[in-house]
All heavy atoms as TSV, in Angstrom:
chain	resi	resn	atom	element	x	y	z
A	1	MET	N	N	20.436	-1.500	-36.609
A	1	MET	CA	C	20.379	-0.368	-35.784
A	1	MET	C	C	19.843	-0.882	-34.455
A	1	MET	O	O	18.755	-1.529	-34.336
A	1	MET	CB	C	19.421	0.667	-36.332
A	1	MET	CG	C	19.172	1.799	-35.450
A	1	MET	SD	S	17.775	2.774	-36.217
A	1	MET	CE	C	18.428	4.287	-36.150
A	2	SER	N	N	20.621	-0.731	-33.366
A	2	SER	CA	C	20.298	-1.211	-32.045
A	2	SER	C	C	19.782	-0.082	-31.200
A	2	SER	O	O	20.526	0.918	-30.962
A	2	SER	CB	C	21.471	-1.927	-31.428
A	2	SER	OG	O	21.268	-2.269	-30.137
A	3	ILE	N	N	18.696	-0.183	-30.560
A	3	ILE	CA	C	18.131	0.794	-29.742
A	3	ILE	C	C	17.988	0.158	-28.300
A	3	ILE	O	O	17.356	-0.779	-28.026
A	3	ILE	CB	C	16.717	1.348	-30.279
A	3	ILE	CG1	C	16.777	1.769	-31.541
A	3	ILE	CG2	C	16.200	2.286	-29.191
A	3	ILE	CD1	C	15.565	2.361	-32.106
A	4	HIS	N	N	18.590	0.829	-27.404
A	4	HIS	CA	C	18.629	0.308	-25.988
A	4	HIS	C	C	17.738	1.327	-25.223
A	4	HIS	O	O	17.595	2.520	-25.463
A	4	HIS	CB	C	20.045	0.520	-25.350
A	4	HIS	CG	C	21.060	-0.393	-25.990
A	4	HIS	ND1	N	20.956	-1.793	-25.780
A	4	HIS	CD2	C	21.985	-0.115	-26.851
A	4	HIS	CE1	C	21.834	-2.268	-26.591
A	4	HIS	NE2	N	22.518	-1.347	-27.134
A	5	PRO	N	N	16.699	0.773	-24.360
A	5	PRO	CA	C	15.823	1.598	-23.714
A	5	PRO	C	C	16.378	2.568	-22.718
A	5	PRO	O	O	15.880	3.671	-22.476
A	5	PRO	CB	C	14.915	0.638	-22.927
A	5	PRO	CG	C	15.410	-0.799	-23.125
A	5	PRO	CD	C	16.685	-0.643	-24.088
A	6	THR	N	N	17.674	2.296	-22.222
A	6	THR	CA	C	18.249	3.252	-21.323
A	6	THR	C	C	19.226	4.178	-22.034
A	6	THR	O	O	19.990	4.830	-21.293
A	6	THR	CB	C	18.881	2.469	-20.172
A	6	THR	OG1	O	19.852	1.541	-20.778
A	6	THR	CG2	C	17.938	1.675	-19.332
A	7	SER	N	N	19.400	4.045	-23.391
A	7	SER	CA	C	20.414	4.840	-23.888
A	7	SER	C	C	20.206	6.358	-23.810
A	7	SER	O	O	21.198	7.055	-23.860
A	7	SER	CB	C	20.625	4.338	-25.328
A	7	SER	OG	O	19.522	4.698	-26.114
A	8	ASN	N	N	19.037	6.773	-23.863
A	8	ASN	CA	C	18.836	8.268	-23.830
A	8	ASN	C	C	18.431	8.806	-22.439
A	8	ASN	O	O	17.948	9.881	-22.326
A	8	ASN	CB	C	17.766	8.653	-24.916
A	8	ASN	CG	C	16.529	7.877	-24.628
A	8	ASN	OD1	O	16.303	7.040	-23.744
A	8	ASN	ND2	N	15.546	8.183	-25.462
A	9	LEU	N	N	18.668	7.940	-21.439
A	9	LEU	CA	C	18.380	8.382	-20.086
A	9	LEU	C	C	19.689	8.941	-19.410
A	9	LEU	O	O	20.611	8.162	-19.428
A	9	LEU	CB	C	17.826	7.227	-19.124
A	9	LEU	CG	C	16.430	6.880	-19.427
A	9	LEU	CD1	C	16.012	5.700	-18.555
A	9	LEU	CD2	C	15.396	7.932	-19.131
A	10	ASN	N	N	19.664	10.048	-18.902
A	10	ASN	CA	C	20.806	10.443	-18.252
A	10	ASN	C	C	20.597	10.206	-16.673
A	10	ASN	O	O	19.530	10.092	-16.292
A	10	ASN	CB	C	21.161	11.861	-18.606
A	10	ASN	CG	C	20.205	12.820	-18.229
A	10	ASN	OD1	O	19.098	12.609	-17.714
A	10	ASN	ND2	N	20.291	14.131	-18.711
A	11	GLU	N	N	21.736	10.216	-15.977
A	11	GLU	CA	C	21.577	9.939	-14.529
A	11	GLU	C	C	20.776	10.816	-13.777
A	11	GLU	O	O	19.914	10.261	-13.028
A	11	GLU	CB	C	22.984	10.028	-13.985
A	11	GLU	CG	C	23.187	9.471	-12.711
A	11	GLU	CD	C	23.254	7.951	-12.644
A	11	GLU	OE1	O	23.446	7.295	-13.718
A	11	GLU	OE2	O	22.906	7.255	-11.646
A	12	PRO	N	N	20.487	12.073	-13.739
A	12	PRO	CA	C	19.610	12.836	-12.911
A	12	PRO	C	C	18.222	12.491	-13.262
A	12	PRO	O	O	17.401	12.460	-12.368
A	12	PRO	CB	C	20.047	14.298	-13.151
A	12	PRO	CG	C	21.478	14.280	-13.756
A	12	PRO	CD	C	21.558	12.994	-14.457
A	13	ASP	N	N	17.892	12.326	-14.411
A	13	ASP	CA	C	16.592	12.038	-14.821
A	13	ASP	C	C	16.044	10.747	-14.223
A	13	ASP	O	O	14.981	10.483	-13.753
A	13	ASP	CB	C	16.255	12.051	-16.335
A	13	ASP	CG	C	16.380	13.507	-16.862
A	13	ASP	OD1	O	16.088	14.575	-16.020
A	13	ASP	OD2	O	16.494	13.672	-18.050
A	14	PHE	N	N	16.950	9.757	-14.343
A	14	PHE	CA	C	16.658	8.437	-13.916
A	14	PHE	C	C	16.457	8.375	-12.333
A	14	PHE	O	O	15.565	7.875	-11.841
A	14	PHE	CB	C	17.688	7.506	-14.276
A	14	PHE	CG	C	17.552	6.127	-13.751
A	14	PHE	CD1	C	16.688	5.216	-14.310
A	14	PHE	CD2	C	18.252	5.691	-12.585
A	14	PHE	CE1	C	16.378	3.944	-13.751
A	14	PHE	CE2	C	18.168	4.356	-12.146
A	14	PHE	CZ	C	17.204	3.585	-12.683
A	15	ASN	N	N	17.345	9.159	-11.641
A	15	ASN	CA	C	17.296	9.124	-10.188
A	15	ASN	C	C	15.994	9.858	-9.761
A	15	ASN	O	O	15.448	9.387	-8.852
A	15	ASN	CB	C	18.413	9.878	-9.551
A	15	ASN	CG	C	19.691	8.978	-9.774
A	15	ASN	OD1	O	19.584	7.751	-9.856
A	15	ASN	ND2	N	20.911	9.652	-9.600
A	16	ARG	N	N	15.584	10.952	-10.365
A	16	ARG	CA	C	14.496	11.619	-10.211
A	16	ARG	C	C	13.221	10.819	-10.237
A	16	ARG	O	O	12.312	10.734	-9.474
A	16	ARG	CB	C	14.364	12.975	-10.935
A	16	ARG	CG	C	13.252	13.922	-10.543
A	16	ARG	CD	C	13.166	15.136	-11.219
A	16	ARG	NE	N	13.188	14.924	-12.847
A	16	ARG	CZ	C	12.088	14.686	-13.457
A	16	ARG	NH1	N	10.884	14.686	-13.017
A	16	ARG	NH2	N	12.192	14.539	-14.732
A	17	ARG	N	N	13.146	10.140	-11.424
A	17	ARG	CA	C	12.038	9.249	-11.701
A	17	ARG	C	C	11.897	8.085	-10.748
A	17	ARG	O	O	10.859	7.756	-10.361
A	17	ARG	CB	C	12.062	8.742	-13.205
A	17	ARG	CG	C	10.923	7.997	-13.635
A	17	ARG	CD	C	9.654	8.837	-13.636
A	17	ARG	NE	N	8.655	7.974	-14.150
A	17	ARG	CZ	C	7.400	8.026	-13.827
A	17	ARG	NH1	N	7.028	9.193	-13.026
A	17	ARG	NH2	N	6.409	7.318	-14.252
A	18	PHE	N	N	13.050	7.392	-10.478
A	18	PHE	CA	C	13.090	6.415	-9.539
A	18	PHE	C	C	12.556	6.867	-8.173
A	18	PHE	O	O	11.790	6.177	-7.496
A	18	PHE	CB	C	14.541	5.910	-9.499
A	18	PHE	CG	C	14.647	4.714	-8.620
A	18	PHE	CD1	C	14.310	3.409	-9.015
A	18	PHE	CD2	C	15.043	4.797	-7.239
A	18	PHE	CE1	C	14.448	2.275	-8.203
A	18	PHE	CE2	C	15.153	3.662	-6.470
A	18	PHE	CZ	C	14.886	2.356	-6.973
A	19	PHE	N	N	13.004	8.101	-7.662
A	19	PHE	CA	C	12.607	8.546	-6.428
A	19	PHE	C	C	11.120	8.833	-6.304
A	19	PHE	O	O	10.376	8.441	-5.422
A	19	PHE	CB	C	13.330	9.836	-6.108
A	19	PHE	CG	C	12.977	10.459	-4.858
A	19	PHE	CD1	C	13.272	9.888	-3.610
A	19	PHE	CD2	C	12.143	11.568	-4.706
A	19	PHE	CE1	C	12.860	10.409	-2.391
A	19	PHE	CE2	C	11.710	12.185	-3.555
A	19	PHE	CZ	C	12.233	11.680	-2.392
A	20	GLN	N	N	10.515	9.315	-7.457
A	20	GLN	CA	C	9.074	9.550	-7.647
A	20	GLN	C	C	8.312	8.239	-7.394
A	20	GLN	O	O	7.296	8.220	-6.718
A	20	GLN	CB	C	8.792	10.363	-8.914
A	20	GLN	CG	C	9.214	11.724	-8.939
A	20	GLN	CD	C	8.961	12.381	-10.363
A	20	GLN	OE1	O	8.682	11.588	-11.314
A	20	GLN	NE2	N	8.885	13.607	-10.497
A	21	LEU	N	N	8.684	7.263	-8.174
A	21	LEU	CA	C	8.171	6.021	-8.065
A	21	LEU	C	C	8.156	5.401	-6.707
A	21	LEU	O	O	7.264	4.674	-6.215
A	21	LEU	CB	C	8.606	5.115	-9.152
A	21	LEU	CG	C	8.211	5.433	-10.633
A	21	LEU	CD1	C	9.035	4.532	-11.655
A	21	LEU	CD2	C	6.733	5.368	-10.794
A	22	SER	N	N	9.304	5.411	-6.087
A	22	SER	CA	C	9.546	4.872	-4.850
A	22	SER	C	C	8.625	5.575	-3.709
A	22	SER	O	O	8.157	4.881	-2.921
A	22	SER	CB	C	10.990	5.055	-4.324
A	22	SER	OG	O	11.386	6.138	-4.227
A	23	VAL	N	N	8.486	6.848	-3.840
A	23	VAL	CA	C	7.547	7.579	-2.914
A	23	VAL	C	C	6.149	7.085	-3.047
A	23	VAL	O	O	5.455	6.793	-2.066
A	23	VAL	CB	C	7.792	9.125	-3.078
A	23	VAL	CG1	C	6.688	9.817	-2.355
A	23	VAL	CG2	C	9.064	9.478	-2.534
A	24	VAL	N	N	5.692	6.916	-4.252
A	24	VAL	CA	C	4.285	6.458	-4.484
A	24	VAL	C	C	4.191	5.013	-3.937
A	24	VAL	O	O	3.183	4.685	-3.291
A	24	VAL	CB	C	4.001	6.454	-5.993
A	24	VAL	CG1	C	2.745	5.715	-6.201
A	24	VAL	CG2	C	3.956	7.913	-6.369
A	25	ASN	N	N	5.115	4.197	-4.112
A	25	ASN	CA	C	5.069	2.776	-3.552
A	25	ASN	C	C	5.242	2.723	-2.143
A	25	ASN	O	O	4.326	2.012	-1.412
A	25	ASN	CB	C	6.323	2.001	-4.158
A	25	ASN	CG	C	6.185	0.562	-3.950
A	25	ASN	OD1	O	5.064	0.094	-3.589
A	25	ASN	ND2	N	7.174	-0.193	-4.068
A	26	ILE	N	N	5.893	3.551	-1.512
A	26	ILE	CA	C	5.921	3.636	0.018
A	26	ILE	C	C	4.616	4.020	0.564
A	26	ILE	O	O	4.089	3.485	1.557
A	26	ILE	CB	C	7.025	4.545	0.428
A	26	ILE	CG1	C	8.412	3.866	0.262
A	26	ILE	CG2	C	7.037	4.840	1.979
A	26	ILE	CD1	C	9.645	4.841	0.408
A	27	LEU	N	N	3.945	5.095	-0.009
A	27	LEU	CA	C	2.723	5.602	0.372
A	27	LEU	C	C	1.603	4.610	0.169
A	27	LEU	O	O	0.785	4.445	1.038
A	27	LEU	CB	C	2.315	6.994	-0.350
A	27	LEU	CG	C	3.086	8.122	0.005
A	27	LEU	CD1	C	2.723	9.308	-0.821
A	27	LEU	CD2	C	3.074	8.391	1.470
A	28	SER	N	N	1.587	3.831	-0.852
A	28	SER	CA	C	0.760	2.708	-1.014
A	28	SER	C	C	0.800	1.578	-0.104
A	28	SER	O	O	-0.209	1.175	0.480
A	28	SER	CB	C	0.904	2.171	-2.572
A	28	SER	OG	O	0.138	1.044	-2.752
A	29	ASN	N	N	2.055	1.263	0.354
A	29	ASN	CA	C	2.294	0.366	1.449
A	29	ASN	C	C	1.845	0.770	2.725
A	29	ASN	O	O	1.384	0.014	3.540
A	29	ASN	CB	C	3.772	-0.135	1.326
A	29	ASN	CG	C	4.117	-0.941	0.148
A	29	ASN	OD1	O	3.221	-1.698	-0.480
A	29	ASN	ND2	N	5.281	-1.005	-0.151
A	30	LEU	N	N	1.814	2.023	2.920
A	30	LEU	CA	C	1.367	2.610	4.271
A	30	LEU	C	C	-0.157	2.614	4.337
A	30	LEU	O	O	-0.662	2.589	5.431
A	30	LEU	CB	C	2.000	3.974	4.434
A	30	LEU	CG	C	3.447	3.970	4.848
A	30	LEU	CD1	C	3.859	5.446	4.941
A	30	LEU	CD2	C	3.768	3.265	6.136
A	31	MET	N	N	-0.811	2.663	3.232
A	31	MET	CA	C	-2.330	2.923	3.191
A	31	MET	C	C	-2.962	1.583	3.717
A	31	MET	O	O	-4.068	1.773	4.301
A	31	MET	CB	C	-2.748	3.281	1.801
A	31	MET	CG	C	-2.403	4.726	1.445
A	31	MET	SD	S	-3.177	5.856	2.565
A	31	MET	CE	C	-1.780	6.874	2.943
A	32	VAL	N	N	-2.450	0.502	3.514
A	32	VAL	CA	C	-3.168	-0.822	3.882
A	32	VAL	C	C	-3.397	-0.930	5.451
A	32	VAL	O	O	-4.364	-1.113	5.874
A	32	VAL	CB	C	-2.488	-2.012	3.157
A	32	VAL	CG1	C	-2.961	-3.316	3.683
A	32	VAL	CG2	C	-2.468	-1.960	1.822
A	33	PRO	N	N	-2.292	-0.761	6.174
A	33	PRO	CA	C	-2.490	-0.753	7.550
A	33	PRO	C	C	-3.298	0.365	8.154
A	33	PRO	O	O	-4.042	0.248	9.169
A	33	PRO	CB	C	-0.995	-0.789	8.240
A	33	PRO	CG	C	-0.086	-0.860	7.118
A	33	PRO	CD	C	-0.816	-0.649	5.855
A	34	LEU	N	N	-3.053	1.362	7.503
A	34	LEU	CA	C	-3.930	2.688	8.050
A	34	LEU	C	C	-5.452	2.498	7.770
A	34	LEU	O	O	-6.260	2.942	8.588
A	34	LEU	CB	C	-3.386	3.942	7.360
A	34	LEU	CG	C	-2.064	4.411	7.814
A	34	LEU	CD1	C	-1.686	5.627	7.080
A	34	LEU	CD2	C	-2.010	4.840	9.244
A	35	SER	N	N	-5.690	1.820	6.684
A	35	SER	CA	C	-7.267	1.622	6.478
A	35	SER	C	C	-7.794	0.688	7.495
A	35	SER	O	O	-8.908	0.773	7.960
A	35	SER	CB	C	-7.407	0.971	4.988
A	35	SER	OG	O	-6.857	-0.355	4.982
A	36	GLY	N	N	-6.993	-0.304	7.971
A	36	GLY	CA	C	-7.510	-1.218	8.909
A	36	GLY	C	C	-7.597	-0.500	10.301
A	36	GLY	O	O	-8.488	-0.764	11.113
A	37	LEU	N	N	-6.580	0.289	10.664
A	37	LEU	CA	C	-6.699	1.145	11.903
A	37	LEU	C	C	-7.930	2.081	11.831
A	37	LEU	O	O	-8.648	2.272	12.928
A	37	LEU	CB	C	-5.407	1.938	12.071
A	37	LEU	CG	C	-4.160	1.075	12.387
A	37	LEU	CD1	C	-2.928	1.979	12.422
A	37	LEU	CD2	C	-4.400	0.456	13.807
A	38	VAL	N	N	-8.276	2.639	10.782
A	38	VAL	CA	C	-9.447	3.550	10.695
A	38	VAL	C	C	-10.683	2.708	10.925
A	38	VAL	O	O	-11.476	3.244	11.640
A	38	VAL	CB	C	-9.426	4.372	9.333
A	38	VAL	CG1	C	-10.740	4.991	9.182
A	38	VAL	CG2	C	-8.256	5.385	9.275
A	39	ASP	N	N	-10.722	1.601	10.276
A	39	ASP	CA	C	-11.944	0.740	10.419
A	39	ASP	C	C	-12.230	0.307	11.778
A	39	ASP	O	O	-13.177	0.380	12.386
A	39	ASP	CB	C	-11.805	-0.480	9.588
A	39	ASP	CG	C	-11.998	-0.276	8.118
A	39	ASP	OD1	O	-12.563	0.780	7.707
A	39	ASP	OD2	O	-11.602	-1.099	7.274
A	40	ILE	N	N	-11.004	-0.071	12.505
A	40	ILE	CA	C	-11.132	-0.425	13.925
A	40	ILE	C	C	-11.455	0.669	14.785
A	40	ILE	O	O	-12.209	0.584	15.725
A	40	ILE	CB	C	-9.835	-1.197	14.315
A	40	ILE	CG1	C	-9.793	-2.612	13.674
A	40	ILE	CG2	C	-9.817	-1.383	15.795
A	40	ILE	CD1	C	-8.416	-3.220	13.804
A	41	ALA	N	N	-10.939	1.835	14.524
A	41	ALA	CA	C	-11.316	3.023	15.414
A	41	ALA	C	C	-12.681	3.410	15.259
A	41	ALA	O	O	-13.286	3.767	16.284
A	41	ALA	CB	C	-10.324	4.272	14.892
A	42	PHE	N	N	-13.222	3.387	14.065
A	42	PHE	CA	C	-14.791	3.714	13.873
A	42	PHE	C	C	-15.717	2.608	14.500
A	42	PHE	O	O	-16.552	2.928	15.205
A	42	PHE	CB	C	-15.074	3.913	12.480
A	42	PHE	CG	C	-14.660	5.321	11.890
A	42	PHE	CD1	C	-13.703	5.405	11.008
A	42	PHE	CD2	C	-15.326	6.401	12.442
A	42	PHE	CE1	C	-13.377	6.665	10.482
A	42	PHE	CE2	C	-15.010	7.645	11.957
A	42	PHE	CZ	C	-14.035	7.766	10.965
A	43	LEU	N	N	-15.290	1.327	14.375
A	43	LEU	CA	C	-16.246	0.260	14.840
A	43	LEU	C	C	-15.900	-0.039	16.249
A	43	LEU	O	O	-16.757	-0.689	17.018
A	43	LEU	CB	C	-15.767	-1.057	13.998
A	43	LEU	CG	C	-16.334	-0.918	12.672
A	43	LEU	CD1	C	-15.865	-2.155	11.857
A	43	LEU	CD2	C	-17.925	-0.854	12.568
A	44	GLY	N	N	-14.898	0.566	16.836
A	44	GLY	CA	C	-14.583	0.310	18.321
A	44	GLY	C	C	-15.549	1.156	19.142
A	44	GLY	O	O	-15.904	0.787	20.339
A	45	HIS	N	N	-16.287	2.137	18.659
A	45	HIS	CA	C	-17.331	2.878	19.330
A	45	HIS	C	C	-18.713	2.221	19.316
A	45	HIS	O	O	-19.557	2.623	19.955
A	45	HIS	CB	C	-17.438	4.289	18.776
A	45	HIS	CG	C	-16.142	4.980	18.961
A	45	HIS	ND1	N	-15.718	5.487	20.116
A	45	HIS	CD2	C	-15.163	5.397	18.052
A	45	HIS	CE1	C	-14.683	6.256	20.051
A	45	HIS	NE2	N	-14.339	6.106	18.775
A	46	LEU	N	N	-18.836	1.145	18.556
A	46	LEU	CA	C	-20.179	0.310	18.565
A	46	LEU	C	C	-20.339	-0.456	19.798
A	46	LEU	O	O	-19.449	-0.869	20.450
A	46	LEU	CB	C	-20.227	-0.576	17.235
A	46	LEU	CG	C	-20.189	0.206	15.948
A	46	LEU	CD1	C	-20.247	-0.826	14.853
A	46	LEU	CD2	C	-21.500	1.119	15.794
A	47	ALA	N	N	-21.553	-0.750	20.167
A	47	ALA	CA	C	-21.934	-1.461	21.420
A	47	ALA	C	C	-21.650	-2.930	21.175
A	47	ALA	O	O	-21.212	-3.500	22.190
A	47	ALA	CB	C	-23.389	-1.308	21.640
A	48	GLU	N	N	-21.776	-3.474	19.972
A	48	GLU	CA	C	-21.520	-4.945	19.920
A	48	GLU	C	C	-20.068	-5.232	19.405
A	48	GLU	O	O	-19.660	-4.553	18.448
A	48	GLU	CB	C	-22.632	-5.498	18.920
A	48	GLU	CG	C	-23.893	-5.430	19.490
A	48	GLU	CD	C	-24.938	-6.147	18.533
A	48	GLU	OE1	O	-24.597	-6.909	17.766
A	48	GLU	OE2	O	-26.184	-5.656	18.624
A	49	ILE	N	N	-19.503	-6.131	19.957
A	49	ILE	CA	C	-18.075	-6.450	19.642
A	49	ILE	C	C	-18.097	-7.261	18.325
A	49	ILE	O	O	-17.006	-7.398	17.704
A	49	ILE	CB	C	-17.443	-7.210	20.731
A	49	ILE	CG1	C	-15.889	-7.279	20.670
A	49	ILE	CG2	C	-17.940	-8.629	20.948
A	49	ILE	CD1	C	-15.197	-6.050	20.772
A	50	ARG	N	N	-19.150	-7.932	17.895
A	50	ARG	CA	C	-19.042	-8.743	16.678
A	50	ARG	C	C	-18.692	-8.032	15.451
A	50	ARG	O	O	-18.072	-8.542	14.689
A	50	ARG	CB	C	-20.364	-9.580	16.537
A	50	ARG	CG	C	-21.494	-8.698	16.342
A	50	ARG	CD	C	-22.872	-9.595	16.213
A	50	ARG	NE	N	-23.985	-8.701	16.268
A	50	ARG	CZ	C	-24.857	-8.735	15.283
A	50	ARG	NH1	N	-24.928	-9.616	14.335
A	50	ARG	NH2	N	-25.894	-7.885	15.406
A	51	HIS	N	N	-19.094	-6.785	15.401
A	51	HIS	CA	C	-18.769	-5.963	14.250
A	51	HIS	C	C	-17.288	-5.827	14.116
A	51	HIS	O	O	-16.601	-5.836	13.068
A	51	HIS	CB	C	-19.550	-4.568	14.262
A	51	HIS	CG	C	-20.987	-4.726	14.345
A	51	HIS	ND1	N	-21.714	-5.279	13.323
A	51	HIS	CD2	C	-21.885	-4.344	15.208
A	51	HIS	CE1	C	-23.017	-5.267	13.523
A	51	HIS	NE2	N	-23.079	-4.746	14.682
A	52	LEU	N	N	-16.683	-5.328	15.290
A	52	LEU	CA	C	-15.236	-5.208	15.396
A	52	LEU	C	C	-14.439	-6.489	15.041
A	52	LEU	O	O	-13.491	-6.458	14.314
A	52	LEU	CB	C	-14.818	-4.749	16.733
A	52	LEU	CG	C	-13.382	-4.393	16.968
A	52	LEU	CD1	C	-12.901	-3.356	15.970
A	52	LEU	CD2	C	-13.137	-3.924	18.475
A	53	ALA	N	N	-14.931	-7.575	15.515
A	53	ALA	CA	C	-14.395	-9.011	15.184
A	53	ALA	C	C	-14.403	-9.156	13.745
A	53	ALA	O	O	-13.412	-9.722	13.240
A	53	ALA	CB	C	-14.951	-9.964	15.931
A	54	GLY	N	N	-15.632	-8.902	13.038
A	54	GLY	CA	C	-15.644	-9.149	11.635
A	54	GLY	C	C	-14.716	-8.306	10.815
A	54	GLY	O	O	-14.025	-8.827	9.921
A	55	VAL	N	N	-14.433	-7.125	11.237
A	55	VAL	CA	C	-13.549	-6.160	10.594
A	55	VAL	C	C	-12.201	-6.790	10.825
A	55	VAL	O	O	-11.304	-6.676	9.884
A	55	VAL	CB	C	-13.724	-4.647	10.971
A	55	VAL	CG1	C	-12.685	-3.789	10.463
A	55	VAL	CG2	C	-15.142	-4.250	10.379
A	56	ALA	N	N	-11.788	-7.098	11.936
A	56	ALA	CA	C	-10.445	-7.621	12.269
A	56	ALA	C	C	-10.060	-8.830	11.393
A	56	ALA	O	O	-9.058	-8.900	10.977
A	56	ALA	CB	C	-10.335	-7.873	13.749
A	57	ILE	N	N	-11.036	-9.747	11.320
A	57	ILE	CA	C	-10.777	-10.951	10.424
A	57	ILE	C	C	-10.783	-10.540	9.075
A	57	ILE	O	O	-9.853	-11.114	8.381
A	57	ILE	CB	C	-11.947	-11.981	10.755
A	57	ILE	CG1	C	-11.939	-12.455	12.166
A	57	ILE	CG2	C	-11.908	-13.119	9.634
A	57	ILE	CD1	C	-13.096	-13.322	12.544
A	58	ALA	N	N	-11.525	-9.656	8.569
A	58	ALA	CA	C	-11.476	-9.221	7.188
A	58	ALA	C	C	-10.143	-8.449	6.934
A	58	ALA	O	O	-9.505	-8.697	5.824
A	58	ALA	CB	C	-12.542	-8.346	6.762
A	59	PHE	N	N	-9.634	-7.785	7.864
A	59	PHE	CA	C	-8.401	-6.956	7.588
A	59	PHE	C	C	-7.228	-8.087	7.572
A	59	PHE	O	O	-6.246	-7.880	6.690
A	59	PHE	CB	C	-8.188	-6.122	8.902
A	59	PHE	CG	C	-6.824	-5.385	8.667
A	59	PHE	CD1	C	-6.633	-4.368	7.714
A	59	PHE	CD2	C	-5.859	-5.628	9.717
A	59	PHE	CE1	C	-5.397	-3.780	7.713
A	59	PHE	CE2	C	-4.606	-4.997	9.601
A	59	PHE	CZ	C	-4.388	-3.992	8.576
A	60	LYS	N	N	-7.211	-8.998	8.355
A	60	LYS	CA	C	-6.228	-10.119	8.369
A	60	LYS	C	C	-6.262	-10.860	7.052
A	60	LYS	O	O	-5.160	-11.127	6.455
A	60	LYS	CB	C	-6.512	-11.165	9.463
A	60	LYS	CG	C	-6.119	-10.583	10.893
A	60	LYS	CD	C	-4.661	-10.419	10.931
A	60	LYS	CE	C	-4.165	-10.143	12.375
A	60	LYS	NZ	N	-2.782	-10.015	12.416
A	61	ILE	N	N	-7.377	-11.145	6.496
A	61	ILE	CA	C	-7.528	-11.758	5.114
A	61	ILE	C	C	-7.006	-10.875	3.990
A	61	ILE	O	O	-6.190	-11.356	3.194
A	61	ILE	CB	C	-9.059	-12.218	4.894
A	61	ILE	CG1	C	-9.424	-13.311	5.858
A	61	ILE	CG2	C	-9.194	-12.561	3.493
A	61	ILE	CD1	C	-10.972	-13.733	5.824
A	62	GLN	N	N	-7.339	-9.612	4.122
A	62	GLN	CA	C	-6.839	-8.683	3.104
A	62	GLN	C	C	-5.418	-8.550	3.157
A	62	GLN	O	O	-4.724	-8.434	2.125
A	62	GLN	CB	C	-7.429	-7.307	3.379
A	62	GLN	CG	C	-6.962	-6.194	2.424
A	62	GLN	CD	C	-7.552	-4.757	2.792
A	62	GLN	OE1	O	-8.025	-4.624	3.829
A	62	GLN	NE2	N	-7.401	-3.904	1.847
A	63	LYS	N	N	-4.766	-8.530	4.366
A	63	LYS	CA	C	-3.379	-8.372	4.547
A	63	LYS	C	C	-2.665	-9.713	3.871
A	63	LYS	O	O	-1.647	-9.547	3.160
A	63	LYS	CB	C	-3.084	-8.248	5.941
A	63	LYS	CG	C	-1.563	-7.994	6.372
A	63	LYS	CD	C	-1.361	-7.782	7.771
A	63	LYS	CE	C	0.069	-7.470	8.180
A	63	LYS	NZ	N	0.274	-7.325	9.552
A	64	ARG	N	N	-3.208	-10.795	4.118
A	64	ARG	CA	C	-2.706	-12.067	3.630
A	64	ARG	C	C	-2.683	-12.036	2.084
A	64	ARG	O	O	-1.883	-12.470	1.342
A	64	ARG	CB	C	-3.438	-13.324	4.065
A	64	ARG	CG	C	-3.143	-13.510	5.591
A	64	ARG	CD	C	-1.764	-14.062	5.777
A	64	ARG	NE	N	-1.633	-14.204	7.308
A	64	ARG	CZ	C	-0.649	-14.597	7.956
A	64	ARG	NH1	N	0.510	-14.831	7.281
A	64	ARG	NH2	N	-0.634	-14.656	9.171
A	65	LEU	N	N	-3.907	-11.567	1.492
A	65	LEU	CA	C	-4.069	-11.541	0.060
A	65	LEU	C	C	-3.065	-10.460	-0.554
A	65	LEU	O	O	-2.603	-10.690	-1.614
A	65	LEU	CB	C	-5.517	-11.079	-0.187
A	65	LEU	CG	C	-6.601	-12.306	0.027
A	65	LEU	CD1	C	-7.974	-11.769	-0.319
A	65	LEU	CD2	C	-6.210	-13.518	-0.960
A	66	ASN	N	N	-2.825	-9.436	0.082
A	66	ASN	CA	C	-1.869	-8.416	-0.315
A	66	ASN	C	C	-0.451	-8.975	-0.424
A	66	ASN	O	O	0.363	-8.599	-1.304
A	66	ASN	CB	C	-1.884	-7.104	0.447
A	66	ASN	CG	C	-3.152	-6.243	0.123
A	66	ASN	OD1	O	-3.747	-6.471	-0.884
A	66	ASN	ND2	N	-3.448	-5.455	0.997
A	67	ARG	N	N	-0.127	-9.875	0.514
A	67	ARG	CA	C	1.246	-10.374	0.388
A	67	ARG	C	C	1.258	-11.318	-0.695
A	67	ARG	O	O	2.369	-11.587	-1.180
A	67	ARG	CB	C	1.459	-11.075	1.765
A	67	ARG	CG	C	1.737	-10.166	2.850
A	67	ARG	CD	C	2.164	-10.936	4.046
A	67	ARG	NE	N	2.316	-9.973	5.260
A	67	ARG	CZ	C	2.684	-10.342	6.420
A	67	ARG	NH1	N	2.675	-11.710	6.794
A	67	ARG	NH2	N	2.864	-9.603	7.411
A	68	LEU	N	N	0.281	-12.067	-1.105
A	68	LEU	CA	C	0.366	-13.018	-2.171
A	68	LEU	C	C	0.501	-12.287	-3.564
A	68	LEU	O	O	1.135	-12.812	-4.407
A	68	LEU	CB	C	-0.964	-13.897	-2.161
A	68	LEU	CG	C	-1.126	-14.896	-1.093
A	68	LEU	CD1	C	-2.498	-15.577	-1.258
A	68	LEU	CD2	C	0.039	-15.855	-1.212
A	69	VAL	N	N	-0.051	-11.115	-3.741
A	69	VAL	CA	C	-0.033	-10.446	-4.944
A	69	VAL	C	C	1.081	-9.736	-5.090
A	69	VAL	O	O	2.234	-9.536	-5.161
A	69	VAL	CB	C	-1.185	-9.416	-5.049
A	69	VAL	CG1	C	-1.090	-8.453	-6.308
A	69	VAL	CG2	C	-2.576	-10.170	-5.034
């Protein structure tokens, strides 16, 4: 008895599920740069520039690590 994982999936259900997963993935990918922009926007109001520089460096490191994973 051979069971295929896609044997009981019909086309509309597969497309709907694929679209749901793709929307979640797109939103996840948009959140990384938005988090950096929010950090910079909040820290841009501080008097000392070193805080903003630290967050900018941390954001660049986080972006590189996300590309590796």
